[in-house]
C-alpha positions, 0 to 999 in steps of 0.5 A, spaced: 248 852 300 242 847 298 238 853 296 243 856 292 244 849 288 236 849 288 236 856 284 242 853 280 238 847 278 232 851 276 236 856 272 239 851 268 232 848 267 230 856 265 235 857 260 234 850 257 227 853 256 229 859 254 233 856 248 227 852 246 223 859 246 229 862 241 228 857 236 220 858 236 217 854 242 212 859 245 210 855 251 217 854 253 218 862 253 212 862 257 215 857 262 222 860 262 219 867 264 215 864 270 221 860 272 226 866 271 221 871 275 221 867 281 229 866 281 229 874 280 225 875 286 230 870 290 236 873 287 235 880 285 242 882 284 244 876 279 246 879 273 245 872 269 238 871 271 236 878 270 239 877 263 235 871 261 229 874 264 230 880 260 231 876 254 224 872 255 220 878 256 223 880 249 221 873 246 214 874 249 214 881 245 216 877 239 210 872 240 205 877 242 199 878 238 197 885 239 203 890 236 203 895 242 204 888 247 210 887 242 213 893 243 212 894 251 215 887 252 221 888 248 222 895 251 221 892 258 226 886 256 231 891 253 231 895 260 232 889 264 238 887 259 241 894 260 240 893 268 243 886 267 249 889 264 250 894 269 250 889 274 256 885 271 258 888 264 264 883 263 260 877 263 260 874 256 254 871 256 250 877 258 253 881 252 252 876 247 244 875 249 243 883 249 247 884 243 244 879 239 237 881 241 239 889 239 241 886 233 234 883 231 230 888 233 227 893 228 232 899 228 227 904 226 223 903 232 228 901 238 234 904 235 238 899 238 244 897 233 249 902 237 248 897 243 249 891 239 255 895 236 257 896 243 256 889 246 260 886 239 266 890 240 266 889 247 266 881 246 272 882 240 276 887 244 276 881 250 278 876 245 284 880 242 286 880 249 285 873 250 284 868 244 280 863 248 275 868 250 271 866 244 270 860 240 272 860 233 264 860 232 263 865 236 268 870 233 265 869 226 258 870 229 260 876 232 264 879 227 258 878 222 253 881 227 257 887 228 257 888 220 250 887 220 249 892 226 253 897 223 249 896 216 243 897 221 246 903 224 247 907 217 254 906 217 256 901 211 263 903 211 264 900 218 260 894 216 264 893 210 270 893 215 267 888 220 267 883 214 274 885 212 276 883 219 272 877 219 275 875 212 282 876 215 281 872 221 279 866 217 285 867 212 289 867 218 286 861 222 287 857 215 294 858 215 
């Protein structure tokens, strides 16, 4: 029990560093990656640790100087994120992480927009079943991101439909 508590404490620290890294702190990314690597070794089947570890790999790729290092880290991170989804495909936080990462990677190189569409659609489907599944801010973000993912995937009609869905949802919330 004490080991589990220590792992949770370390994970929370790593998640905080990860989030600083998302905001541009390169040193935080390195520290988060190191912490998550150790946690991953201790808890190899923890889907959330796996997802954040994968995300830090993508962030390391973002921050890499050499173009091949960028691509290799991003690919490795996507593989780890896909494993995290296979470990727990229903965890909202993992789907948000992977969807947001896939949306931001260059489509011409990574072809990850379809994965982003899959994740954002999954999240919206769960929201349709249970309106407390996503916050209002998350619903807006997911619908905007879904539209962008459709646009990136070369599906402009579906992109427009997602924006219309957002507009309809926002009008409904105001009434």
